[in-house]
Structure formats: structure tokens, C-alpha cells
N, C-alpha and C positions, 0 to 999 in steps of 0.2 A: 860683292859690292865694295869691299875694301880695295880690291884690285884696281878699281877705277880712280882711286885717289892717288896711288903711286906705288912703285915697286918696293920702296923702302917700307911703306906701311904694310904692304902685303907680306913682306918678309918678316916684319915684326909680329904680325898676327899669327903667321905659321909657327914662329919660334915660341910665342907665348902659349899657343894652343898645344904644342907638342909637349910642353912641361905640364900644363894644366890637366891634360887628358889623363895623366897617371893618377892624380888625386881624385879626379871625377870618377874614374872607373873603380878605384878603391871604394869610394863611397857608395856607388851603385851596387857593387857586388855585396857589400855589407848589408844593404837593405834587402837583398834577395833572400836572406835567411828567413824572413817573415812568411813568405808565401806558402811553403810546405806546412809550416806549423798552423797557419790559419786554415789551410785546406783540411788538415786533420781534425781540428776542433769544429769546423763548419760541417763536416760530414757526419759528426756526432750530434749536431744541433746544439752545441754547447755555446750558448750566447755569451755567458759570463767569461769563459776562457778566451773566446774570440775577441771580446771587448778589452780584456786584459792584455792580450797580445798587441792590439792597436795602441793602447796607452803606453805600454813599455817600449814598443818599437819606435814610436815617435820620440820619446825621451832619449832612448839609446842612439837613434840616428842623429838627433840634434847634438848630442854630446860628441859623437863621431865627427859630425860636420864642423863643429867648432874646433876640435883638435886638428883636423885636416886643414882647416882654413888658416890656423895659426902657423902650422908647419909650412904650408905652401906660401903664405905671406913672407915668412922668413927666407924661403928659397929665392924670392925676388931680389934679395940683397946679394945673391951670388950670380945674378945675371951678367954683371960686368966681367966675370971670370970664366964665361962659357964660350970664349973664342968667337964671339959675334961682333960685327961692326958696331962702333959706338952709337951711330944713329939708330940702328935697329934696336939696340938695348934701350936707348932713351925713349923710343916710341913704344916698346913692348911693355915696359914696367907698369905704367898707369892702366893700360888695357888689361894686362894680366891680373892686376890687383882687383879690378872690377869683376873679372871672372871668378876670382877667389871668393869675393863677397857673395856672388850668386850661388855658390855651392850650398849655402845654408837653406835658402828657399828651395833649391833643387832637391836636396835631401828630404825636406819636408814633403815635397810633392811625391817623391818615391816612397815615403812611408805609407801614404794613403793609396798610391798606385798598387804597391805590392799587396796591401790588404785587400783591395778590390779584386785583384786577380785571384787571391786565395779563396774568395767566395764566388768565383766564377764570373766576374764582371770585368770585361776589358773595354767596353764601349766608351765609357765616360773618360777614361784615361787617354784613349785615342783621340777623342774629340778635343780634350783640353790641350793635348800635345800639338795637334794640328793648329788649333786656335792660337796657341802661344807662338808657334812659328810664324803665323800670319802677322801677329802683333810685332814680333821681332823684326820681320822684314819691313813693316811700315815704319817702325821707330828707327831702323837703320837708315831708311831714306831721309827721314827728317833730321836725324842727328849726325849722320856721316856727312851729308851734303848740305845741311842747313836750309832745307826747303821750308816754305811757308812761314818764314820769319824765325825759325828755330836757329840756334847757334850752330855754325859749322864746326863740328868737333872731330871730324875725320875718324881715325882709328879709335880714339877714346869714345867717340859717339857710338861705335859698334859695341864697346864694352858696356856703356850705359843702357843701350837697347837690350842687350842680353840680360843684364841685371834686372831691369824693370819687367821684362816679359816673364822671367822666372819667378819673380815675386808675385806677379798677377796669377801665374799658373798655379802656384802653391796655395794662394788665398782662395782661388776658385774651387780647388778641391776641398779645402776645409769647409767652405760655404756649402758645397754640394753634399758633404757628409752630414752637415747639420740640418739639411732640408730634405734631401731625397729619401723617399720611403724605404729604399733598399739598404741605405746606410745609417739612417737616423738613429735607430735603436742602439746600434753598436757605438755610435758617437756619444750619445747621451750617457751610456754606462761608462764609456772609457774616460770621460772627463771627470768623473767622481771617484775613480779607482786610484789606488796607491801603487807605487812601484813594487814589483815582485822580483826578488833576487833570482829565483829559479828560472823565471821566464827570461830575464836578462841574460843569464848564463847560456840558456838554450839559443837565444838569438845570436850571441857572440860565437858560440861553438859552431853554428852552421854558417853564419855570415862571414866571419873572418877568413876561413879557407876559400870560400867562393870569391871574396874580394881579391885575395892574393893570386888565385888561379886565373882570374880575369885579367889582372895586370900582366901576369906572365904570358 
């Protein structure tokens, strides 16, 4: 969709995404450490342990998301030194920074997604992911091209569309956990629990190697 705006915008999108994907994959890989731990506690019908894993993984993933976002935001100041045309860099920076902001709701979504997979449920995550992509496409049309009275933001509009769709995707999963009978009991216990250092260590011990392996 960006390609219809112009070749420079398309080049800027490709450049920004090639940098952003490294941080995104790091975050995704880190969140994957939750699934085997949840699967283990779920197989033992240990509701309290599973709920504690949910609580601690959300906290840990949010901290990781903030750290990654700060580092990746800082990298945007190095764009002018990456041997790209000046116009590409100028277009890429605001788009890239919106992608960086979207990493926080993206990681929140993955916290709940990996938990759901750990208890054997993949359907809701699939539905929300497909729905988010549909919303992203619709917002792209409105914000890239300025349809139906919306401002024509071109490449930056694609960044806003991604950020908004990822926020909605994360909020939808939080709402689903608070209402759906399959997840509700875990959610209610998770929100009243306190951080557990041992669980946090386990999540990091499994998640960090996965994240670096995925980047490599």
C-alpha cells in the first residue's frame, strides 16, 4: 500500500522495517519462554502457578518492551549514518518511531497469546491477529491515502495504522481474558498476585536464549 505513494516512501518503509524487525523478534522470542512453563503447570492443574506465570510474564514482557523501545528509539538517531539517501532517512524516522511505540502493545498481546497457547488454546489469538490485520489494512487506506476526509499522511499514516491496530489487538486480548470462561479464572487471580523472583528468573532463563536464537 505504501508502494502506491512513491518509491522513496517504499524504500523508507523497507529501511525502517529492516531495523525494527530485529527488536521485534527479540521481544517475540523473549515472550516464548512462557508457553512451556504454562504448559507444565496446566498439565498439573495448578491454577495458582499458572496465574502467577501470567502475572509475572506480563510484568517481565512490559519491562523488556520498554527497554527495547528506548534502545530502538535511540537507534533512530543513527539513521543518518547508515548510508541511506537523505530523503529516505527523513521519511523513515517518523514511521520507524511509530513502529517502536507499537512494540509495547505488541508485547502485551504476546504475553496473553503465549499463555493461551500454553493451556492449549490457539483460536482466539488467531482470530485477534486476523482481525488486527484487517483493521490495519482499513486504517492504511484511510491514513496513507487520506480517504473519507482523513488526513493524507502517506508513510507516516502507515505507522499510525500499525500502532492503532496493535493497541486494539492488545486491549482485545486483555478484555477477552477478563470475560471469557476459559481465561477468566486465571486473569482474576493474576491481577491480585505479586511478582515472584523465581518465576521471573525462569522466564528470563528460557526466554532470552530463544530471543537471541531467533534474531540469529
